[in-house]
Kinemage of the C-alpha trace (Angstrom):
@kinemage 1
@onewidth
@group {chain A} dominant
@subgroup {mainchain}
@vectorlist {calphas} color= white
{ca met a 1} P 69.963 109.245 107.652
{ca ala a 2} L 70.346 109.300 103.864
{ca asp a 3} L 73.911 107.988 104.140
{ca glu a 4} L 72.748 105.003 106.209
{ca lys a 5} L 70.072 104.153 103.649
{ca lys a 6} L 72.575 104.461 100.798
{ca asn a 7} L 75.115 102.247 102.602
{ca thr a 8} L 72.463 99.632 103.399
{ca glu a 9} L 71.261 99.550 99.779
{ca glu a 10} L 74.839 99.374 98.489
{ca lys a 11} L 75.625 96.461 100.828
{ca lys a 12} L 72.450 94.664 99.704
{ca asn a 13} L 73.450 95.133 96.048
{ca asn a 14} L 76.997 93.885 96.705
{ca asp a 15} L 75.627 90.819 98.513
{ca leu a 16} L 73.380 90.045 95.524
{ca ile a 17} L 76.329 90.330 93.133
{ca glu a 18} L 78.476 88.110 95.385
{ca ala a 19} L 75.702 85.499 95.504
{ca gly a 20} L 75.479 85.607 91.698
{ca leu a 21} L 79.222 85.150 91.310
{ca lys a 22} L 79.188 82.204 93.694
{ca ser a 23} L 76.205 80.489 92.068
{ca tyr a 24} L 77.628 80.796 88.534
{ca gly a 25} L 81.130 79.777 89.694
{ca ile a 26} L 82.806 83.009 88.591
{ca asp a 27} L 85.969 84.309 90.257
{ca lys a 28} L 86.184 88.089 90.750
{ca lys a 29} L 89.332 88.330 88.619
{ca his a 30} L 87.302 87.194 85.573
{ca val a 31} L 84.608 89.890 85.876
{ca leu a 32} L 84.569 92.855 83.507
{ca lys a 33} L 81.522 94.683 84.833
{ca thr a 34} L 78.648 94.237 87.284
{ca arg a 35} L 75.541 96.275 87.925
{ca ile a 36} L 72.058 96.040 89.406
{ca asp a 37} L 69.115 96.354 87.013
{ca asn a 38} L 66.729 98.693 88.824
{ca ala a 39} L 63.705 97.633 86.772
{ca thr a 40} L 63.964 93.931 87.661
{ca gly a 41} L 66.202 93.982 90.745
{ca glu a 42} L 68.597 91.486 89.161
{ca ala a 43} L 72.386 91.531 89.200
{ca val a 44} L 73.923 91.665 85.725
{ca ile a 45} L 77.427 90.202 85.423
{ca val a 46} L 79.705 90.361 82.353
{ca thr a 47} L 82.758 88.084 82.285
{ca val a 48} L 86.090 88.199 80.454
{ca gly a 49} L 85.001 85.164 78.430
{ca gly a 50} L 82.056 87.096 76.985
{ca ala a 51} L 79.221 85.718 79.095
{ca lys a 52} L 76.499 88.087 80.243
{ca val a 53} L 74.371 86.555 82.988
{ca arg a 54} L 71.589 87.750 85.257
{ca tyr a 55} L 70.979 86.678 88.832
{ca ala a 56} L 68.014 87.312 91.118
{ca glu a 57} L 67.689 86.278 94.759
{ca gly a 58} L 66.883 82.578 95.091
{ca met a 59} L 67.440 81.808 91.411
{ca glu a 60} L 68.731 78.318 90.555
{ca val a 61} L 71.443 78.388 87.898
{ca lys a 62} L 74.036 76.063 86.385
{ca pro a 63} L 77.696 77.051 86.689
{ca leu a 64} L 79.212 78.498 83.520
{ca asp a 65} L 81.723 76.657 81.365
{ca pro a 66} L 85.304 77.745 82.110
{ca ile a 67} L 85.661 79.102 78.556
{ca arg a 68} L 82.725 81.473 79.079
{ca val a 69} L 84.214 82.659 82.375
{ca asp a 70} L 87.828 83.400 81.457
{ca gly a 71} L 87.956 82.979 77.668
{ca val a 72} L 90.820 80.466 77.724
{ca ile a 73} L 90.433 77.475 75.375
{ca arg a 74} L 91.735 74.396 77.137
{ca lys a 75} L 91.306 71.959 74.279
{ca lys a 76} L 94.511 71.036 72.456
{ca met a 77} L 94.177 71.942 68.794
{ca lys a 78} L 95.683 69.906 65.983
{ca pro a 79} L 98.281 71.796 63.982
{ca ile a 80} L 97.338 72.478 60.397
{ca thr a 81} L 100.171 71.430 58.127
{ca gly a 82} L 100.606 70.229 54.564
{ca gly a 83} L 99.500 66.870 53.212
{ca lys a 84} L 100.792 63.513 54.389
{ca lys a 85} L 104.388 62.604 53.543
{ca lys a 86} L 104.788 59.885 50.932
């Protein structure tokens, strides 16, 4: 009986985390850690890019920027060199 309750609760928690990942647009390979906050019942997700987000059932959220998900800067940077040639 206790095992069934534990499995049901674990499945419910995993479904909440999966819903959070989907709503924020996070792929599983970019997740460092997930957990359920027992006080609030929210899923807490930490990504490789340094974002820490919370998700509760039915919450409306905006997807994260790709940089905050995987930490890869996609903008081409200008090289820093000496002064202009004369």
